[in-house]
DOPA-999988 format. One line per field, with one value per residue: residue number from 1; y negated, x, z negated of N, C-alpha, C, O, CB in turn. Coordinates in nm, 3 decimals, always signed. Glycine has a CB too. Layout:
BEGIN
num: NUM/...
ny: Y/...
nx: X/...
nz: Z/...
cay: Y/...
cax: X/...
caz: Z/...
cy: Y/...
cx: X/...
cz: Z/...
oy: Y/...
ox: X/...
oz: Z/...
cby: Y/...
cbx: X/...
cbz: Z/...
END
This chain:
BEGIN
num: 1/2/3/4/5/6/7/8/9/10/11/12/13/14/15/16/17/18/19/20/21/22/23/24/25/26/27/28/29/30/31/32/33/34/35/36/37/38/39/40/41/42/43/44/45/46/47/48/49/50/51/52/53/54/55/56/57/58/59/60/61/62/63/64/65/66/67/68/69/70/71/72/73/74/75/76/77/78/79/80/81/82/83/84/85/86/87/88/89/90/91/92/93/94/95/96/97/98/99/100/101/102/103/104/105/106/107/108/109/110/111/112/113/114/115/116/117/118/119/120/121/122/123/124/125/126/127/128/129/130/131/132/133/134/135/136/137/138/139/140/141/142/143/144/145/146/147/148/149/150/151/152/153/154/155/156/157/158/159/160/161/162/163/164/165/166/167/168/169/170/171
ny: -12.781/-12.552/-12.402/-12.155/-12.052/-12.102/-11.907/-11.691/-11.674/-11.639/-11.401/-11.242/-11.257/-11.038/-10.799/-10.519/-10.422/-10.233/-10.286/-10.571/-10.606/-10.519/-10.684/-10.888/-10.837/-10.847/-11.113/-11.267/-11.127/-10.987/-10.670/-10.587/-10.507/-10.615/-10.588/-10.803/-10.969/-11.233/-11.374/-11.258/-11.358/-11.637/-11.651/-11.566/-11.755/-11.949/-11.919/-11.911/-12.201/-12.334/-12.245/-12.343/-12.662/-12.623/-12.587/-12.813/-13.003/-12.945/-13.052/-13.316/-13.339/-13.433/-13.313/-13.309/-13.193/-12.909/-12.766/-12.650/-12.395/-12.191/-12.007/-12.004/-11.950/-11.694/-11.813/-11.618/-11.436/-11.588/-11.639/-11.712/-11.950/-12.045/-12.097/-12.340/-12.446/-12.572/-12.657/-12.939/-13.059/-13.093/-13.163/-13.392/-13.400/-13.224/-12.893/-12.687/-12.444/-12.078/-11.914/-11.762/-11.716/-11.945/-12.126/-12.076/-12.117/-12.422/-12.566/-12.458/-12.645/-12.869/-12.893/-12.923/-13.164/-13.216/-13.269/-13.508/-13.671/-13.703/-13.917/-13.868/-14.158/-14.338/-14.511/-14.797/-14.788/-15.021/-15.089/-14.978/-15.104/-15.325/-15.248/-15.117/-14.897/-14.887/-14.783/-14.687/-14.691/-14.559/-14.528/-14.330/-14.461/-14.711/-14.670/-14.592/-14.779/-14.971/-14.840/-14.901/-15.195/-15.217/-15.118/-15.279/-15.549/-15.498/-15.405/-15.173/-14.997/-14.903/-14.954/-15.187/-15.350/-15.373/-15.490/-15.738/-15.874/-15.907/-16.044/-16.299/-16.333/-16.398/-16.592
nx: -1.815/-2.041/-2.307/-2.372/-2.144/-1.999/-2.118/-2.060/-1.780/-1.748/-1.832/-1.683/-1.425/-1.515/-1.506/-1.372/-0.999/-1.032/-1.305/-1.287/-1.081/-1.242/-1.444/-1.260/-1.189/-1.408/-1.506/-1.258/-1.217/-0.982/-0.789/-0.642/-0.368/-0.314/-0.199/-0.274/-0.481/-0.591/-0.456/-0.601/-0.847/-0.822/-0.793/-1.003/-1.161/-1.053/-1.112/-1.402/-1.452/-1.327/-1.554/-1.753/-1.675/-1.662/-1.922/-2.039/-1.916/-1.997/-2.242/-2.184/-2.015/-1.969/-2.169/-1.970/-1.737/-1.746/-1.610/-1.378/-1.178/-1.440/-1.357/-1.113/-0.794/-0.547/-0.226/+0.021/-0.103/-0.009/+0.163/+0.529/+0.552/+0.291/+0.256/+0.469/+0.387/+0.143/+0.284/+0.363/+0.157/+0.027/+0.237/+0.349/+0.581/+0.852/+0.960/+1.249/+1.253/+1.257/+1.175/+0.908/+0.826/+0.909/+0.824/+0.525/+0.542/+0.604/+0.402/+0.179/+0.274/+0.232/-0.019/-0.085/+0.009/+0.247/+0.473/+0.625/+0.442/+0.488/+0.686/+1.040/+1.208/+1.504/+1.798/+1.865/+2.102/+2.266/+2.248/+2.437/+2.707/+2.735/+2.858/+3.127/+3.377/+3.613/+3.948/+4.089/+4.337/+4.468/+4.647/+4.639/+4.661/+4.604/+4.334/+4.224/+4.251/+4.065/+3.841/+3.824/+3.795/+3.540/+3.368/+3.360/+3.310/+3.066/+2.931/+2.794/+2.913/+3.241/+3.247/+3.053/+3.166/+3.463/+3.316/+3.234/+3.453/+3.612/+3.431/+3.443/+3.675/+3.697/+3.505
nz: -8.446/-8.389/-8.578/-8.526/-8.445/-8.680/-8.854/-8.750/-8.743/-9.027/-9.047/-8.904/-9.083/-9.287/-9.137/-9.066/-8.962/-8.706/-8.621/-8.589/-8.393/-8.170/-8.198/-8.093/-7.851/-7.701/-7.721/-7.673/-7.425/-7.364/-7.448/-7.741/-7.962/-8.199/-8.592/-8.717/-8.907/-8.965/-8.744/-8.548/-8.588/-8.575/-8.297/-8.189/-8.307/-8.167/-7.893/-7.927/-7.964/-7.749/-7.561/-7.653/-7.609/-7.362/-7.249/-7.389/-7.218/-6.961/-6.862/-6.870/-6.666/-6.332/-6.010/-5.834/-5.876/-5.851/-5.697/-5.801/-5.924/-6.144/-6.397/-6.629/-6.545/-6.637/-6.739/-6.770/-6.544/-6.311/-6.007/-5.989/-5.768/-5.791/-6.057/-6.060/-5.881/-6.035/-6.255/-6.124/-6.066/-6.325/-6.523/-6.367/-6.238/-6.015/-6.070/-6.089/-6.194/-6.200/-6.398/-6.533/-6.742/-6.865/-6.748/-6.825/-7.099/-7.104/-6.963/-7.114/-7.323/-7.219/-7.209/-7.448/-7.517/-7.613/-7.424/-7.249/-6.979/-6.626/-6.414/-6.443/-6.584/-6.465/-6.483/-6.272/-6.036/-6.050/-6.294/-6.532/-6.469/-6.628/-6.843/-7.019/-7.105/-7.343/-7.422/-7.735/-7.945/-8.243/-8.539/-8.804/-9.087/-9.022/-8.949/-9.163/-9.324/-9.184/-9.190/-9.494/-9.473/-9.288/-9.484/-9.699/-9.605/-9.512/-9.278/-9.030/-8.915/-8.777/-8.524/-8.520/-8.662/-8.507/-8.262/-8.355/-8.429/-8.224/-8.071/-8.173/-8.154/-7.860/-7.864
cay: -12.655/-12.535/-12.342/-12.008/-12.034/-12.074/-11.792/-11.575/-11.667/-11.605/-11.234/-11.166/-11.209/-10.909/-10.667/-10.382/-10.401/-10.144/-10.371/-10.683/-10.559/-10.490/-10.804/-10.988/-10.799/-10.864/-11.245/-11.328/-11.087/-10.856/-10.590/-10.632/-10.380/-10.663/-10.553/-10.922/-11.003/-11.353/-11.416/-11.246/-11.442/-11.769/-11.644/-11.570/-11.910/-12.108/-11.903/-11.986/-12.349/-12.363/-12.190/-12.494/-12.748/-12.608/-12.610/-12.950/-13.082/-12.945/-13.151/-13.439/-13.352/-13.455/-13.199/-13.304/-13.121/-12.771/-12.698/-12.624/-12.248/-12.181/-11.943/-12.053/-11.840/-11.698/-11.838/-11.530/-11.366/-11.651/-11.585/-11.837/-12.075/-12.104/-12.170/-12.435/-12.590/-12.609/-12.786/-13.026/-13.092/-13.094/-13.247/-13.494/-13.401/-13.119/-12.810/-12.595/-12.330/-11.971/-11.839/-11.759/-11.713/-12.085/-12.229/-12.078/-12.217/-12.542/-12.562/-12.475/-12.760/-13.015/-12.882/-12.948/-13.303/-13.222/-13.272/-13.596/-13.645/-13.859/-13.889/-13.914/-14.258/-14.342/-14.643/-14.839/-14.736/-15.134/-15.117/-14.937/-15.157/-15.407/-15.201/-15.078/-14.824/-14.909/-14.666/-14.777/-14.570/-14.609/-14.496/-14.289/-14.520/-14.802/-14.622/-14.583/-14.942/-15.012/-14.798/-14.975/-15.299/-15.242/-15.074/-15.379/-15.618/-15.468/-15.342/-15.036/-14.908/-14.963/-15.041/-15.291/-15.454/-15.441/-15.574/-15.875/-15.949/-15.931/-16.145/-16.429/-16.431/-16.469/-16.725
cax: -1.841/-2.170/-2.318/-2.386/-2.002/-1.943/-2.188/-1.983/-1.637/-1.778/-1.910/-1.551/-1.347/-1.593/-1.483/-1.261/-0.948/-1.077/-1.376/-1.205/-1.016/-1.306/-1.484/-1.165/-1.172/-1.544/-1.498/-1.167/-1.199/-0.866/-0.776/-0.558/-0.341/-0.228/-0.257/-0.286/-0.621/-0.550/-0.420/-0.696/-0.960/-0.794/-0.747/-1.117/-1.217/-1.033/-1.186/-1.511/-1.442/-1.303/-1.655/-1.829/-1.607/-1.681/-2.061/-2.062/-1.856/-2.048/-2.335/-2.160/-1.922/-2.037/-2.160/-1.867/-1.617/-1.780/-1.520/-1.249/-1.221/-1.478/-1.339/-0.968/-0.715/-0.433/-0.105/+0.102/-0.103/-0.003/+0.322/+0.625/+0.483/+0.163/+0.331/+0.564/+0.246/+0.047/+0.364/+0.395/+0.004/-0.020/+0.346/+0.397/+0.715/+0.893/+1.064/+1.326/+1.266/+1.180/+1.164/+0.774/+0.792/+0.949/+0.714/+0.396/+0.559/+0.594/+0.238/+0.122/+0.310/+0.224/-0.176/-0.108/+0.044/+0.385/+0.558/+0.619/+0.418/+0.533/+0.842/+1.162/+1.275/+1.632/+1.839/+1.909/+2.253/+2.353/+2.253/+2.547/+2.816/+2.745/+2.917/+3.289/+3.424/+3.773/+4.011/+4.146/+4.422/+4.521/+4.733/+4.574/+4.635/+4.538/+4.212/+4.156/+4.224/+3.990/+3.712/+3.786/+3.733/+3.426/+3.244/+3.366/+3.286/+2.936/+2.877/+2.724/+3.001/+3.366/+3.234/+3.028/+3.304/+3.545/+3.253/+3.215/+3.579/+3.632/+3.340/+3.475/+3.807/+3.661/+3.389
caz: -8.432/-8.419/-8.723/-8.448/-8.446/-8.794/-8.898/-8.641/-8.794/-9.153/-9.020/-8.878/-9.190/-9.339/-9.054/-9.109/-8.870/-8.563/-8.544/-8.558/-8.286/-8.081/-8.134/-8.009/-7.697/-7.672/-7.757/-7.592/-7.274/-7.356/-7.541/-7.846/-8.072/-8.326/-8.686/-8.793/-8.887/-8.934/-8.580/-8.477/-8.647/-8.532/-8.160/-8.163/-8.322/-8.054/-7.783/-7.942/-7.978/-7.623/-7.501/-7.692/-7.528/-7.173/-7.260/-7.412/-7.118/-6.860/-6.837/-6.814/-6.505/-6.198/-5.957/-5.693/-5.938/-5.860/-5.601/-5.846/-6.001/-6.287/-6.508/-6.647/-6.474/-6.743/-6.699/-6.735/-6.441/-6.197/-5.971/-5.969/-5.708/-5.823/-6.197/-6.039/-5.845/-6.163/-6.348/-6.090/-6.084/-6.471/-6.561/-6.268/-6.169/-5.968/-6.140/-5.994/-6.264/-6.150/-6.475/-6.519/-6.905/-6.930/-6.691/-6.888/-7.192/-7.074/-6.922/-7.262/-7.440/-7.165/-7.222/-7.582/-7.527/-7.650/-7.346/-7.189/-6.836/-6.535/-6.386/-6.506/-6.551/-6.474/-6.464/-6.137/-6.000/-6.094/-6.436/-6.615/-6.445/-6.771/-6.990/-6.996/-7.267/-7.348/-7.509/-7.890/-8.010/-8.380/-8.617/-8.926/-9.173/-8.939/-8.917/-9.315/-9.370/-9.083/-9.283/-9.586/-9.452/-9.277/-9.558/-9.781/-9.527/-9.536/-9.155/-9.009/-8.867/-8.733/-8.402/-8.508/-8.701/-8.417/-8.161/-8.408/-8.450/-8.095/-8.027/-8.297/-8.085/-7.772/-7.828
cy: -12.650/-12.414/-12.170/-11.986/-12.018/-11.967/-11.675/-11.578/-11.628/-11.472/-11.142/-11.150/-11.072/-10.800/-10.608/-10.433/-10.344/-10.245/-10.515/-10.701/-10.543/-10.597/-10.917/-10.965/-10.809/-11.025/-11.342/-11.268/-11.014/-10.789/-10.616/-10.480/-10.434/-10.598/-10.708/-10.971/-11.146/-11.422/-11.359/-11.314/-11.570/-11.750/-11.659/-11.711/-12.009/-12.070/-11.950/-12.145/-12.405/-12.340/-12.329/-12.596/-12.745/-12.643/-12.742/-13.057/-13.080/-13.044/-13.273/-13.464/-13.358/-13.334/-13.201/-13.173/-12.970/-12.713/-12.637/-12.475/-12.262/-12.152/-11.991/-11.934/-11.786/-11.726/-11.747/-11.434/-11.423/-11.606/-11.750/-11.948/-12.103/-12.156/-12.322/-12.534/-12.664/-12.710/-12.906/-13.143/-13.124/-13.194/-13.405/-13.491/-13.260/-13.039/-12.709/-12.478/-12.183/-11.907/-11.833/-11.801/-11.886/-12.141/-12.233/-12.139/-12.360/-12.597/-12.560/-12.599/-12.862/-13.016/-12.924/-13.083/-13.312/-13.233/-13.400/-13.596/-13.753/-13.828/-13.936/-14.048/-14.306/-14.477/-14.670/-14.808/-14.881/-15.155/-15.101/-15.010/-15.269/-15.362/-15.125/-15.004/-14.880/-14.832/-14.738/-14.674/-14.653/-14.507/-14.398/-14.370/-14.691/-14.763/-14.640/-14.728/-15.018/-14.971/-14.847/-15.114/-15.306/-15.205/-15.207/-15.518/-15.610/-15.425/-15.219/-14.981/-14.974/-15.012/-15.195/-15.392/-15.517/-15.506/-15.690/-15.952/-15.952/-16.071/-16.279/-16.432/-16.495/-16.595/-16.841
cx: -1.951/-2.193/-2.372/-2.205/-1.935/-1.991/-2.131/-1.837/-1.653/-1.792/-1.774/-1.470/-1.435/-1.547/-1.335/-1.159/-0.976/-1.200/-1.370/-1.177/-1.090/-1.407/-1.386/-1.150/-1.324/-1.540/-1.391/-1.134/-1.037/-0.838/-0.636/-0.512/-0.303/-0.310/-0.285/-0.424/-0.631/-0.544/-0.547/-0.861/-0.948/-0.762/-0.900/-1.197/-1.177/-1.076/-1.343/-1.515/-1.410/-1.420/-1.742/-1.795/-1.676/-1.823/-2.089/-2.020/-1.938/-2.150/-2.282/-2.046/-2.031/-2.049/-2.059/-1.744/-1.638/-1.657/-1.398/-1.307/-1.293/-1.429/-1.178/-0.889/-0.559/-0.308/-0.019/+0.065/-0.037/+0.146/+0.388/+0.581/+0.374/+0.191/+0.394/+0.441/+0.157/+0.151/+0.339/+0.237/-0.009/+0.088/+0.355/+0.502/+0.756/+0.971/+1.144/+1.365/+1.210/+1.159/+1.022/+0.715/+0.814/+0.876/+0.561/+0.406/+0.563/+0.501/+0.173/+0.122/+0.270/+0.068/-0.204/-0.064/+0.172/+0.461/+0.533/+0.577/+0.494/+0.659/+0.939/+1.194/+1.431/+1.685/+1.883/+2.042/+2.338/+2.369/+2.370/+2.628/+2.844/+2.844/+3.040/+3.284/+3.559/+3.827/+4.087/+4.228/+4.477/+4.602/+4.636/+4.541/+4.608/+4.365/+4.134/+4.136/+4.103/+3.821/+3.702/+3.705/+3.580/+3.334/+3.263/+3.328/+3.089/+2.859/+2.888/+2.796/+3.144/+3.354/+3.187/+3.085/+3.398/+3.460/+3.263/+3.347/+3.619/+3.543/+3.400/+3.608/+3.792/+3.566/+3.422
cz: -8.507/-8.548/-8.661/-8.504/-8.606/-8.890/-8.846/-8.691/-8.936/-9.135/-8.987/-8.989/-9.294/-9.279/-9.102/-8.976/-8.738/-8.535/-8.516/-8.416/-8.168/-8.054/-8.060/-7.886/-7.640/-7.638/-7.651/-7.455/-7.266/-7.454/-7.641/-7.934/-8.172/-8.440/-8.770/-8.785/-8.887/-8.811/-8.512/-8.486/-8.570/-8.379/-8.137/-8.193/-8.231/-7.934/-7.793/-7.911/-7.835/-7.551/-7.525/-7.619/-7.414/-7.161/-7.289/-7.295/-6.998/-6.803/-6.831/-6.702/-6.401/-6.099/-5.860/-5.762/-5.928/-5.774/-5.667/-5.904/-6.128/-6.370/-6.517/-6.616/-6.594/-6.677/-6.668/-6.601/-6.282/-6.140/-5.990/-5.894/-5.759/-5.992/-6.150/-5.964/-5.915/-6.283/-6.292/-6.097/-6.254/-6.520/-6.490/-6.213/-6.097/-6.080/-6.031/-6.086/-6.214/-6.230/-6.543/-6.711/-6.962/-6.892/-6.789/-7.047/-7.218/-7.022/-7.042/-7.351/-7.387/-7.208/-7.343/-7.616/-7.582/-7.551/-7.268/-7.042/-6.751/-6.486/-6.418/-6.519/-6.566/-6.470/-6.329/-6.132/-6.042/-6.244/-6.545/-6.580/-6.579/-6.843/-6.948/-7.130/-7.222/-7.437/-7.591/-7.931/-8.144/-8.465/-8.766/-9.063/-9.140/-8.967/-9.064/-9.390/-9.305/-9.163/-9.397/-9.590/-9.419/-9.370/-9.658/-9.747/-9.506/-9.362/-9.147/-8.998/-8.817/-8.603/-8.392/-8.588/-8.590/-8.287/-8.220/-8.401/-8.301/-8.012/-8.090/-8.213/-7.951/-7.752/-7.888
oy: -12.698/-12.352/-12.080/-11.909/-11.940/-11.935/-11.565/-11.473/-11.573/-11.411/-11.026/-11.035/-11.029/-10.697/-10.651/-10.484/-10.417/-10.291/-10.570/-10.782/-10.549/-10.619/-11.009/-11.049/-10.773/-11.059/-11.440/-11.319/-10.994/-10.841/-10.666/-10.382/-10.362/-10.560/-10.705/-11.009/-11.188/-11.516/-11.422/-11.311/-11.613/-11.844/-11.756/-11.763/-12.118/-12.159/-12.010/-12.191/-12.512/-12.413/-12.403/-12.637/-12.839/-12.721/-12.797/-13.167/-13.182/-13.108/-13.352/-13.571/-13.304/-13.254/-13.099/-13.086/-12.899/-12.599/-12.575/-12.442/-12.326/-12.236/-12.015/-11.824/-11.873/-11.673/-11.757/-11.366/-11.357/-11.550/-11.858/-12.053/-12.224/-12.259/-12.418/-12.652/-12.773/-12.796/-12.994/-13.262/-13.216/-13.304/-13.510/-13.580/-13.170/-13.097/-12.669/-12.419/-12.189/-11.801/-11.919/-11.867/-11.939/-12.226/-12.334/-12.192/-12.412/-12.719/-12.659/-12.647/-12.962/-13.124/-12.963/-13.128/-13.426/-13.191/-13.409/-13.536/-13.857/-13.729/-14.058/-14.072/-14.312/-14.564/-14.579/-14.800/-14.871/-15.213/-15.187/-15.025/-15.292/-15.439/-15.073/-15.031/-14.908/-14.806/-14.836/-14.563/-14.770/-14.391/-14.469/-14.359/-14.776/-14.851/-14.687/-14.772/-15.114/-15.044/-14.856/-15.149/-15.373/-15.247/-15.243/-15.601/-15.705/-15.421/-15.148/-14.879/-15.097/-15.100/-15.287/-15.511/-15.636/-15.573/-15.776/-16.071/-16.055/-16.157/-16.375/-16.545/-16.602/-16.671/-16.941
ox: -1.978/-2.100/-2.404/-2.167/-1.845/-1.926/-2.153/-1.774/-1.551/-1.752/-1.751/-1.432/-1.364/-1.540/-1.233/-1.221/-0.940/-1.201/-1.440/-1.228/-1.030/-1.456/-1.425/-1.106/-1.343/-1.573/-1.418/-1.053/-0.987/-0.857/-0.534/-0.582/-0.254/-0.427/-0.317/-0.477/-0.692/-0.617/-0.593/-0.956/-1.043/-0.698/-0.935/-1.277/-1.230/-1.087/-1.402/-1.591/-1.460/-1.420/-1.786/-1.886/-1.741/-1.856/-2.169/-2.073/-1.957/-2.129/-2.354/-2.001/-2.141/-1.955/-2.049/-1.685/-1.558/-1.619/-1.318/-1.424/-1.242/-1.424/-1.121/-0.921/-0.474/-0.280/+0.035/+0.153/-0.018/+0.229/+0.332/+0.569/+0.362/+0.136/+0.357/+0.415/+0.106/+0.115/+0.297/+0.226/-0.088/+0.048/+0.366/+0.529/+0.678/+1.036/+1.104/+1.472/+1.090/+1.111/+1.016/+0.628/+0.761/+0.826/+0.498/+0.312/+0.535/+0.513/+0.110/+0.032/+0.257/+0.021/-0.317/-0.090/+0.213/+0.569/+0.421/+0.652/+0.545/+0.726/+0.943/+1.228/+1.477/+1.601/+1.936/+2.100/+2.458/+2.460/+2.397/+2.688/+2.957/+2.916/+3.042/+3.219/+3.602/+3.761/+4.150/+4.178/+4.515/+4.602/+4.545/+4.439/+4.596/+4.288/+4.022/+4.054/+4.049/+3.725/+3.586/+3.608/+3.500/+3.219/+3.153/+3.314/+3.012/+2.737/+2.960/+2.790/+3.155/+3.430/+3.228/+3.053/+3.419/+3.527/+3.307/+3.354/+3.686/+3.579/+3.387/+3.656/+3.843/+3.556/+3.351
oz: -8.617/-8.598/-8.739/-8.592/-8.639/-8.990/-8.896/-8.677/-8.976/-9.234/-9.021/-9.010/-9.385/-9.345/-9.155/-8.882/-8.645/-8.421/-8.431/-8.338/-8.061/-7.942/-7.988/-7.808/-7.524/-7.524/-7.581/-7.377/-7.156/-7.564/-7.593/-7.961/-8.259/-8.430/-8.889/-8.681/-8.788/-8.780/-8.417/-8.407/-8.505/-8.331/-8.070/-8.116/-8.210/-7.850/-7.703/-7.826/-7.801/-7.452/-7.437/-7.548/-7.368/-7.071/-7.214/-7.280/-6.932/-6.700/-6.771/-6.661/-6.391/-6.096/-5.792/-5.697/-5.988/-5.801/-5.597/-5.923/-6.219/-6.460/-6.410/-6.661/-6.614/-6.570/-6.558/-6.547/-6.180/-6.211/-6.002/-5.958/-5.775/-6.032/-6.216/-5.984/-5.889/-6.363/-6.367/-6.124/-6.274/-6.559/-6.553/-6.133/-6.127/-6.167/-5.922/-6.076/-6.185/-6.189/-6.630/-6.768/-7.060/-6.966/-6.820/-7.107/-7.325/-7.035/-7.078/-7.421/-7.457/-7.242/-7.371/-7.728/-7.601/-7.592/-7.218/-6.965/-6.792/-6.514/-6.427/-6.403/-6.680/-6.450/-6.266/-6.241/-6.067/-6.305/-6.629/-6.686/-6.621/-6.907/-6.836/-7.231/-7.110/-7.538/-7.552/-7.950/-8.149/-8.426/-8.807/-9.131/-9.228/-9.007/-9.081/-9.470/-9.361/-9.184/-9.440/-9.657/-9.485/-9.356/-9.702/-9.836/-9.490/-9.347/-9.218/-9.066/-8.821/-8.561/-8.321/-8.579/-8.569/-8.208/-8.143/-8.373/-8.285/-7.932/-8.014/-8.201/-7.917/-7.656/-7.872
cby: -12.565/-12.498/-12.450/-12.015/-12.164/-12.178/-11.796/-11.623/-11.807/-11.672/-11.224/-11.229/-11.357/-10.909/-10.703/-10.166/-10.364/-9.944/-10.356/-10.674/-10.449/-10.374/-10.865/-10.995/-10.631/-10.815/-11.242/-11.339/-11.245/-10.885/-10.462/-10.753/-10.269/-10.843/-10.437/-11.024/-10.943/-11.356/-11.335/-11.129/-11.466/-11.838/-11.504/-11.464/-11.971/-12.177/-11.763/-11.962/-12.392/-12.297/-12.039/-12.551/-12.721/-12.426/-12.530/-12.980/-13.038/-12.848/-13.152/-13.518/-13.198/-13.564/-13.159/-13.514/-13.162/-12.735/-12.797/-12.749/-12.158/-12.133/-11.778/-12.111/-11.925/-11.564/-11.900/-11.461/-11.335/-11.809/-11.496/-11.801/-12.072/-11.977/-12.058/-12.378/-12.556/-12.429/-12.781/-12.982/-12.943/-12.935/-13.163/-13.598/-13.438/-13.151/-12.718/-12.669/-12.365/-11.903/-11.858/-11.581/-11.586/-12.152/-12.172/-11.923/-12.198/-12.566/-12.430/-12.389/-12.787/-13.047/-12.744/-12.850/-13.380/-13.124/-13.155/-13.636/-13.647/-14.018/-13.893/-13.866/-14.326/-14.265/-14.675/-14.984/-14.684/-15.258/-15.048/-14.812/-15.215/-15.400/-15.096/-15.221/-14.613/-15.046/-14.552/-14.824/-14.501/-14.654/-14.650/-14.195/-14.480/-14.779/-14.465/-14.489/-15.035/-14.923/-14.667/-14.984/-15.347/-15.209/-14.897/-15.378/-15.574/-15.616/-15.383/-15.001/-14.836/-14.872/-14.975/-15.288/-15.369/-15.338/-15.544/-15.870/-15.875/-15.793/-16.111/-16.390/-16.342/-16.397/-16.705
cbx: -1.741/-2.240/-2.461/-2.434/-1.942/-1.941/-2.324/-1.986/-1.552/-1.890/-2.045/-1.468/-1.311/-1.740/-1.483/-1.345/-0.889/-1.135/-1.470/-1.085/-0.961/-1.347/-1.549/-1.036/-1.102/-1.649/-1.450/-1.056/-1.214/-0.738/-0.785/-0.652/-0.237/-0.214/-0.173/-0.191/-0.711/-0.458/-0.259/-0.688/-0.950/-0.674/-0.651/-1.160/-1.181/-0.862/-1.172/-1.542/-1.325/-1.197/-1.707/-1.802/-1.472/-1.652/-2.121/-1.990/-1.720/-2.080/-2.431/-2.136/-1.809/-1.962/-2.274/-1.764/-1.596/-1.938/-1.474/-1.175/-1.092/-1.546/-1.381/-0.931/-0.656/-0.416/-0.056/+0.119/-0.238/-0.030/+0.347/+0.746/+0.456/+0.027/+0.483/+0.713/+0.139/-0.015/+0.529/+0.472/-0.105/-0.020/+0.472/+0.401/+0.825/+0.965/+0.986/+1.464/+1.210/+1.216/+1.261/+0.730/+0.927/+1.063/+0.675/+0.338/+0.629/+0.665/+0.183/+0.188/+0.458/+0.267/-0.239/-0.043/-0.050/+0.428/+0.564/+0.713/+0.260/+0.552/+0.876/+1.258/+1.211/+1.684/+1.940/+1.887/+2.276/+2.301/+2.161/+2.593/+2.807/+2.624/+2.808/+3.423/+3.413/+3.822/+4.097/+4.020/+4.567/+4.400/+4.817/+4.645/+4.732/+4.597/+4.222/+4.261/+4.358/+4.044/+3.698/+3.881/+3.800/+3.399/+3.247/+3.476/+3.391/+2.867/+2.925/+2.643/+2.928/+3.476/+3.148/+2.927/+3.413/+3.654/+3.114/+3.162/+3.694/+3.597/+3.183/+3.487/+3.941/+3.636/+3.236
cbz: -8.464/-8.278/-8.847/-8.216/-8.368/-8.849/-8.866/-8.452/-8.778/-9.214/-8.849/-8.779/-9.280/-9.319/-8.876/-9.091/-8.909/-8.588/-8.576/-8.627/-8.316/-8.103/-8.235/-8.050/-7.674/-7.801/-7.912/-7.665/-7.163/-7.321/-7.472/-7.945/-8.044/-8.345/-8.752/-8.748/-8.991/-8.970/-8.504/-8.480/-8.812/-8.618/-8.097/-8.225/-8.450/-8.019/-7.749/-8.066/-8.088/-7.574/-7.564/-7.830/-7.509/-7.089/-7.352/-7.536/-7.088/-6.864/-6.924/-6.921/-6.459/-6.126/-5.914/-5.650/-6.095/-5.802/-5.495/-5.962/-6.041/-6.314/-6.501/-6.798/-6.293/-6.825/-6.769/-6.851/-6.443/-6.219/-5.766/-5.902/-5.578/-5.799/-6.264/-5.945/-5.774/-6.250/-6.355/-5.966/-6.030/-6.555/-6.525/-6.304/-6.278/-5.853/-6.260/-5.922/-6.380/-6.064/-6.544/-6.441/-7.000/-6.915/-6.515/-6.884/-7.219/-7.023/-6.832/-7.340/-7.486/-6.979/-7.205/-7.665/-7.604/-7.720/-7.280/-7.213/-6.803/-6.632/-6.295/-6.448/-6.596/-6.383/-6.555/-6.105/-5.804/-6.037/-6.478/-6.615/-6.296/-6.863/-7.090/-6.981/-7.310/-7.382/-7.435/-8.035/-7.895/-8.466/-8.647/-8.959/-9.257/-8.769/-8.853/-9.418/-9.329/-8.923/-9.313/-9.634/-9.369/-9.184/-9.638/-9.819/-9.414/-9.624/-9.047/-8.923/-8.759/-8.738/-8.327/-8.507/-8.789/-8.372/-8.120/-8.557/-8.556/-8.038/-8.075/-8.513/-8.060/-7.718/-7.879
END
């Protein structure tokens, strides 16, 4: 954070609400009626930090990237098709959602690094055939005795004890 930004933020804390709302509209670029001074100050700080990052990043970017649109478009102003395209671009996989609020939320989460990006990895069709589920029915008294036994013998669960017992009988 530069000293100018720091001074601006310090001066914001001294402003009254109407003046702070006017500065918010001036800096962020959108009007607000929010009565929450802390929220307004935080949003202004984020906008100023984003501007700083843009100005710091501009000299290092090559001239070939100028084909992209310069000003950042508000996600809420985009159509569902544009949001879906942006989702595919950022997250790296398709979405069938047509809910614009969900798409905006998901894109913001992805930009913050809170969403796993890339294709979803699924098991190959042949992998699941190695494991079979076996039904097992027991009376309540047998289950109570089994529970007491696996705890007494130090197993982590009933299933762990049953697996070990079957393994011992087969092996």
